[in-house]
Every structure is written in C-alpha cells, then in structure tokens.
N, C-alpha and C positions, 0 to 999 in steps of 0.2 A: 469535321463536327464532332467536339468533345464527350465521350462515352459517359464521362463523369456526371454531367451537365443533367441536375432531378435528379440524382444518387445521393445517398446520404452520407456521411464518414465511414459507417460501417462498415457498409458494403465496400468501402473505396479500401479497406483496412482490410477485411476477408479476401479481397480480390489480390492483394499482396503479398497476402499470407503473413500480417503482423497481428492481426487480432487478439487474437492469444496473448502476445508478447506485449503489447500494447494496456492490454487489459490488465494483465501481472505486475505490469509497474506502476502503472494510475492506483491499483489497490495498495500496492506498495508505499507507495506515495501520500495515498490518505491516511493510513494506519499511521506515518511517521508524521505526519501531520497534528493526528489527534492526541501522540502519546505529547507532542511538545505540548500542545492548549493541554493535558490533563495536567502535564508537570506545573507550569505555571498558576491553573487554576489552585492547584494544592503546595503552590511556593515550592517545588521538589528542584534541588541543584541537579545538574549533569552529575557532578561527585555523590550526592548522597543517592542518588538513582542506578549511580555502578556498585556502591555498597549493597545495597539492597538487592542486587543482581549477582553480587559475589564478580563481579567484571572490572574495565578497567573503563576509564573515563574515554579512553579513545575510540571503545567500542562502543559506547555511548552515542558519542559524536559520529561513529559511523552510520549508527542505529539510526539515528535522525535526520541522516542526507538523506533529501529525498530525492536524490538524484544517485546514489549509490545503488545500481541494480544489482548488486551481489548481496544486498542484506537479504536472511529469509524471514520468510514467514514468522517462522519458530523463535528467531531472536526479537521480533517485532512483540510477539505474543508473550514471550519472557517479560519483555518491559512494561508491556500493558498489565500482567499480572501482579508485580513490583507496585504498580499503581493504584493496585484495587479493580483492576478492570479485566475483561476478557476480549478476545480477538475474535467475531465471529464468523466465516464465511460459511458462504450456502450457494446452493445452485438454484438458477431459475432460468427458466423456460428459455429458450433462443429465441429470437424474434421472429426468425424466419418460421418457426415449427408454429408460432401464436397466428402468422398469417395464412396458414394452410388450413 
C-alpha cells in the first residue's frame, strides 16, 4: 500500500525535506513572472530596466529566468523598485499549526 495515498503534496515535500526549497523556488518564479508582466504593462524593455538598475541586460535576463535558482530576492526586489513596485514577503502560520 502506498503511504502517500490520501496525503497532500505539501506533506510529501515535507517528508522528503524539500518543502522550504520548493517554496523558495516558487516564490522567486512568481516574482520574476510579476516583474516581466509589469515590464510589459509599462512598456519597459530589458535594456531600459538594466539602465534604471545600473546593471547589464544579461543580469536582467538572469533575473527574469524563472529557472535560475541562484537569483536572489534582493536582485528581484531591486528590479521591482526600478519599476515602481516593491516585493513583500511575509510569514504565515504553518498549516500544521492551524490544524492543532
């Protein structure tokens, strides 16, 4: 019998010791996507964003690469600021604590 039947994906990730890593990667992907969408909405090119951030277009390419696990939240926050936005990260109660 499969012990994961009836459990949810979060439980599986926790059991495998991957929950924090997956959560951080997902957060970075969402922020990178939001930056790209804001750039489209504001008609800001990668070159223009690089100039606003005083960096290279290559750095912008890396910031917008949703698969670049090495991209820091600080860099994404800097890109957001250059677009008149801010990144907000907050703590929320763990689902396990809510159940108790």
